[in-house]
C-alpha positions as CSV (number, residue, x, y, z in Angstrom):
1,F,-7.7,-14.8,24.0
2,T,-7.0,-15.9,27.5
3,V,-3.7,-17.6,26.4
4,P,-1.2,-17.7,29.3
5,R,1.8,-15.4,28.8
6,K,4.3,-18.3,28.8
7,F,2.6,-19.7,25.7
8,G,1.5,-16.5,24.1
9,T,4.9,-14.8,24.0
10,P,6.7,-17.6,22.1
11,I,3.8,-17.9,19.7
12,V,3.9,-14.1,18.9
13,I,7.7,-14.2,18.5
14,G,7.4,-17.2,16.2
15,V,4.7,-15.7,14.1
16,T,6.5,-12.4,13.8
17,F,9.7,-14.2,12.8
18,L,7.9,-16.2,10.1
19,I,6.1,-13.2,8.7
20,G,9.4,-11.3,8.5
21,L,11.5,-14.1,7.1
22,P,10.6,-13.6,3.4
23,S,11.8,-10.0,3.5
24,A,14.9,-11.0,5.4
25,I,15.8,-13.7,2.8
26,S,15.2,-11.4,-0.2
27,V,15.0,-7.6,0.0
28,T,12.9,-7.4,-3.2
29,I,10.0,-9.4,-1.7
30,L,8.4,-6.4,-0.1
31,R,10.0,-3.7,-2.3
32,N,6.7,-2.5,-3.7
33,Q,4.9,-2.4,-0.3
34,D,7.8,-0.5,1.2
35,F,7.7,2.0,-1.6
36,V,4.0,2.5,-1.6
37,W,3.6,2.7,2.2
38,G,6.4,5.1,2.6
39,F,4.3,7.5,0.5
40,A,1.1,6.4,2.2
41,L,2.4,7.4,5.6
42,M,3.1,10.9,4.3
43,I,-0.5,11.1,3.0
44,S,-1.8,9.8,6.3
45,G,0.1,12.4,8.3
46,I,-1.3,15.2,6.1
47,M,-4.8,13.8,6.5
48,F,-4.4,13.8,10.3
49,Q,-3.1,17.4,10.2
50,L,-6.1,18.5,8.1
51,L,-8.5,16.8,10.5
52,V,-7.0,18.7,13.4
53,I,-7.1,22.0,11.5
54,K,-10.7,21.4,10.3
55,Y,-11.9,20.1,13.6
56,G,-10.6,23.1,15.4
57,A,-7.0,23.2,16.5
58,F,-7.8,26.1,18.9
59,G,-11.2,24.8,20.0
60,P,-12.4,21.2,20.7
61,F,-9.1,19.6,19.7
62,K,-7.2,21.7,22.2
63,M,-9.7,21.1,25.0
64,R,-9.6,17.3,24.4
65,S,-5.9,17.3,24.2
66,L,-5.6,19.3,27.4
67,I,-8.0,17.0,29.2
68,T,-6.5,13.7,28.0
69,M,-2.8,14.5,27.7
70,A,-2.1,17.4,30.0
71,L,-0.4,15.3,32.6
72,T,2.0,13.7,30.2
73,I,2.9,16.4,27.7
74,G,1.9,19.6,29.5
75,P,-0.4,22.3,28.2
76,L,-0.6,23.0,24.5
77,T,0.7,26.5,24.0
78,I,0.1,29.0,21.2
79,V,3.5,28.0,19.7
80,T,2.5,24.4,19.7
81,M,-0.8,25.3,17.9
82,I,1.0,27.4,15.3
83,I,3.3,24.5,14.6
84,I,0.3,22.2,14.2
85,V,-1.7,24.6,12.0
86,V,1.0,26.3,10.0
87,V,4.5,24.7,10.1
88,A,3.6,21.0,10.0
89,P,1.3,21.3,6.9
90,I,3.9,23.3,5.0
91,E,6.5,20.7,5.8
92,A,4.2,17.9,4.8
93,I,3.3,19.5,1.5
94,G,7.0,20.3,0.9
95,L,8.0,16.7,1.6
96,L,5.4,15.4,-0.9
97,V,6.4,17.9,-3.6
98,W,10.1,17.0,-3.1
99,W,9.3,13.3,-3.2
100,G,7.3,13.6,-6.4
101,Y,9.9,15.7,-8.0
102,E,12.7,13.3,-6.9
103,I,10.9,10.2,-8.2
104,I,9.9,11.8,-11.5
105,S,13.4,13.3,-12.2
106,S,15.3,10.2,-11.2
107,T,13.2,7.9,-13.4
108,S,12.9,10.0,-16.5
109,D,15.9,8.3,-18.2
110,A,15.0,4.8,-16.9
111,P,14.1,1.9,-19.2
112,S,10.5,1.1,-20.1
113,G,8.6,-0.2,-17.2
114,E,10.6,1.8,-14.6
115,R,9.8,5.4,-15.7
116,W,7.5,7.4,-13.4
117,F,4.5,7.1,-15.7
118,D,4.7,3.3,-16.1
119,Y,3.1,0.8,-13.8
120,G,6.0,-0.9,-12.0
121,V,7.3,-1.9,-8.6
122,E,8.7,1.6,-7.7
123,T,7.0,4.1,-9.9
124,F,5.0,7.2,-9.2
125,M,2.0,5.9,-11.2
126,T,1.8,2.9,-9.0
127,V,1.5,5.0,-5.9
128,I,-1.1,7.5,-7.1
129,T,-3.5,4.9,-8.5
């Protein structure tokens, strides 16, 4: 945008402050977004893992990673690839299953509108639809 730093920095700080102000005043303002995106980040992580596995964790992905990141993270060893292909997906699926079980079991006795199968601010149904 060709804005000088001495003007751009205060503008960015001010806009960031104003955007964050509603959630600082009232925690419930962004409660739904926090709940949904907490789940969405888990799904995003699983999708990236599946992309790496499908694209070829031991083929093109490894070669591109070695070329672009070898100087900063070092070579990708067989242990690293096993973690990417086996351990991380198991952990991600376990985390999603645990999260689903936790949200369903903790809201089974909740009043109407807050149970896992109702559409509400922090319900399982809101996240999956």
